[in-house]
C-alpha positions as CSV (number, residue, x, y, z in Angstrom):
1,M,171.5,43.6,8.4
2,S,170.8,46.0,11.3
3,G,172.4,48.7,9.2
4,D,170.2,48.0,6.3
5,I,167.0,48.2,8.4
6,S,168.1,51.5,9.9
7,Q,168.9,52.9,6.5
8,I,165.5,51.8,5.1
9,F,163.9,53.3,8.2
10,S,165.8,56.6,7.8
11,T,164.8,56.8,4.1
12,G,161.2,56.1,5.0
13,I,161.1,58.9,7.6
14,A,162.8,61.3,5.1
15,L,160.2,60.5,2.5
16,I,157.3,61.0,4.9
17,G,158.9,64.3,6.2
18,G,159.5,65.5,2.6
19,L,155.9,64.8,1.7
20,G,154.7,66.7,4.7
21,L,156.9,69.7,4.0
22,G,155.9,69.7,0.4
23,S,152.2,69.8,1.2
24,L,152.8,72.6,3.7
25,L,154.7,74.6,1.1
26,T,151.9,73.9,-1.4
27,T,149.3,75.1,1.0
28,Y,151.2,78.2,1.8
29,L,151.8,79.1,-1.8
30,K,148.2,78.5,-2.7
31,D,147.0,80.6,0.2
32,R,149.3,83.4,-0.8
33,F,148.2,83.3,-4.5
34,D,144.5,83.3,-3.4
35,R,145.1,86.4,-1.2
36,K,146.8,88.2,-4.1
37,H,144.1,87.2,-6.5
38,F,141.4,88.4,-4.1
39,K,143.1,91.8,-3.6
40,Y,143.5,92.2,-7.4
41,R,139.8,91.4,-7.9
42,E,138.7,93.8,-5.1
43,K,140.9,96.6,-6.4
44,L,139.5,96.0,-10.0
45,N,135.9,96.1,-8.6
46,V,136.5,99.3,-6.6
47,Y,138.4,101.1,-9.4
48,A,135.7,100.2,-11.9
49,G,132.9,101.3,-9.6
50,Y,134.6,104.6,-8.9
51,L,135.2,105.4,-12.5
52,E,131.6,104.5,-13.4
53,A,130.2,106.7,-10.6
54,L,132.6,109.5,-11.6
55,Q,131.4,109.4,-15.2
56,N,127.8,109.3,-14.1
57,S,128.3,112.4,-11.9
58,V,129.5,114.3,-14.9
59,I,126.4,113.3,-17.0
60,N,123.9,113.7,-14.1
61,T,124.9,116.2,-11.4
62,N,122.2,115.3,-8.8
63,E,123.0,114.5,-5.1
64,E,122.6,110.7,-5.5
65,T,125.3,110.5,-8.2
66,K,127.6,112.6,-6.1
67,Q,127.1,110.4,-3.1
68,K,128.0,107.3,-5.1
69,V,131.3,109.0,-6.1
70,V,132.0,109.6,-2.4
71,Y,131.1,106.0,-1.5
72,W,133.5,104.6,-4.1
73,Q,136.2,107.1,-3.2
74,L,136.0,106.0,0.5
75,R,136.3,102.3,-0.5
76,M,139.1,103.2,-2.8
77,R,140.9,105.0,-0.1
78,L,141.1,101.7,1.9
79,I,143.0,99.8,-0.9
80,S,144.7,102.3,-3.2
81,P,148.1,103.9,-3.0
82,R,148.3,107.6,-1.9
83,K,148.9,108.8,-5.4
84,I,145.5,107.6,-6.6
85,D,143.8,109.0,-3.5
86,E,145.4,112.4,-4.2
87,I,144.2,112.4,-7.8
88,A,140.7,111.4,-6.8
89,Y,140.6,114.4,-4.4
90,E,141.6,116.7,-7.3
91,F,138.2,116.0,-9.0
92,Y,136.5,118.0,-6.3
93,K,138.6,121.0,-7.0
94,K,138.2,121.0,-10.8
95,D,135.2,122.2,-12.7
96,R,136.1,122.3,-16.4
97,V,135.7,119.4,-18.7
98,Q,139.2,119.8,-19.9
99,D,140.6,119.2,-16.4
100,F,138.2,116.3,-15.9
101,T,139.6,114.5,-19.0
102,S,143.2,115.0,-18.0
103,L,142.6,113.9,-14.4
104,R,140.6,110.9,-15.5
105,D,143.4,109.8,-17.8
106,E,146.0,110.3,-15.0
107,I,143.9,108.3,-12.5
108,V,143.3,105.5,-15.0
109,H,147.0,105.3,-15.7
110,E,147.8,105.1,-11.9
111,M,145.1,102.4,-11.4
112,K,146.6,100.3,-14.2
113,R,150.0,100.6,-12.6
114,D,148.6,99.6,-9.2
115,L,146.8,96.6,-10.7
116,G,149.9,95.6,-12.5
117,R,151.8,95.5,-9.2
118,S,149.0,93.5,-7.5
119,I,149.5,90.4,-9.6
């Protein structure tokens, strides 16, 4: 009878411990998912803001639109891979519309790749 009680006691402790580890694992996985999702949303927001500011700077070349491009580029520099930052810098060196279109297509492609890796 003493063996039965110790076996029941051991089983009970194992169940309680299993439930505790399960909830810790669930909390860890949820936190990890939330962080990845936040990073994805932030990158998407920054990339969209940058592209919009860039397009506006082509349409309207005043100082305010240029400053918005700089603002979004600085935010993008914090979260994007080096390749995207290098392409963004190329926009300052190019003047022709033809170059703008090819660079825009290249940066959009790299942004999509980066967002695909974020999730």
